[in-house]
C-alpha positions in Angstrom: 0.0 -0.1 0.0 1.1 3.5 -0.7 -0.5 5.7 2.1 -0.9 9.2 0.7 -0.8 8.6 -2.9 -1.0 11.0 -5.4 -2.3 11.2 -8.7 -0.2 14.3 -9.5 2.7 13.2 -11.6 4.8 15.8 -9.6 4.3 14.4 -6.1 7.1 12.1 -4.5 4.5 9.5 -4.1 3.4 9.1 -7.6 7.0 8.4 -8.7 7.9 5.9 -6.0 4.4 3.9 -6.8 5.2 4.3 -10.6 8.7 2.7 -9.5 7.4 -0.1 -7.7 4.8 -0.8 -10.3 7.5 -0.9 -13.0 9.6 -3.4 -11.0 6.7 -5.8 -10.9 4.7 -5.0 -7.5 1.4 -4.4 -7.1 0.8 -0.9 -5.3 -2.6 -0.3 -3.7 -3.0 3.6 -3.5 -4.5 5.1 0.1 -5.9 8.3 -0.3 -9.3 9.3 0.9 -10.1 12.5 -1.3 -9.1 10.0 -4.4 -11.5 7.5 -3.1 -14.2 9.5 -2.2 -14.4 10.5 -5.8 -13.5 7.2 -7.2 -10.4 8.5 -8.9 -7.5 5.8 -10.0 -4.2 6.4 -9.3 -1.5 4.3 -11.9 -4.5 2.2 -12.9 -5.3 1.1 -9.3 -8.4 2.0 -7.2 -7.8 4.4 -4.5 -8.9 3.5 -0.9 -10.0 5.5 2.0 -7.8 3.7 4.5 -5.9 0.4 4.8 -8.6 -1.5 6.6 -10.9 -0.5 3.2 -8.0 -1.5 0.9 -7.3 -4.8 2.9 -11.0 -6.0 2.8 -11.4 -4.8 -1.1 -8.1 -5.2 -3.1 -6.7 -7.9 -1.0 -9.9 -9.8 0.2 -9.0 -9.4 3.8 -5.1 -10.6 3.4 -2.4 -8.4 5.3 0.1 -6.0 3.5 3.5 -6.8 3.0 4.7 -3.1 2.8 3.1 0.1 3.7 5.0 2.9 1.9 3.6 6.3 3.8 4.0 9.7 2.0 2.2 12.1 4.9 3.6 14.2 7.4 5.2 13.0 10.8 1.9 14.1 12.8 0.1 11.5 11.1 2.4 8.6 10.8 1.3 7.4 14.6 -2.2 6.8 13.5 -1.2 4.9 10.4 1.6 3.0 11.9 -1.1 1.3 14.5 -3.1 0.9 11.6 -0.6 -1.3 9.8 0.4 -3.0 13.0 -3.3 -4.1 13.2 -3.7 -5.4 9.9 -0.3 -7.5 10.1 1.8 -5.3 7.8 5.5 -6.7 7.5 7.1 -3.5 6.6 6.4 0.0 7.1 8.5 2.7 5.3 8.4 6.5 5.9 10.4 9.0 3.8 12.8 11.2 5.7 11.8 14.8 6.3 
């Protein structure tokens, strides 16, 4: 999952998701705004939360990795949700 994924090609989350897809990884974008307008990001349906994506895109399975592109004040809640859903890896960018 890519939390904070953006449909804007100028955003770092867009480049990271596109790179991972090019290397063969399936990336599920987590972006509440895009989800509310049924906007796809790089060909994948956007979900509002990790829980919604786990139930929908993964059929209840866990995420192998969660890549976070959100401000540091939002990361605590995302980390808790990641643990709750059995994520194996949580990656955050510096800054």
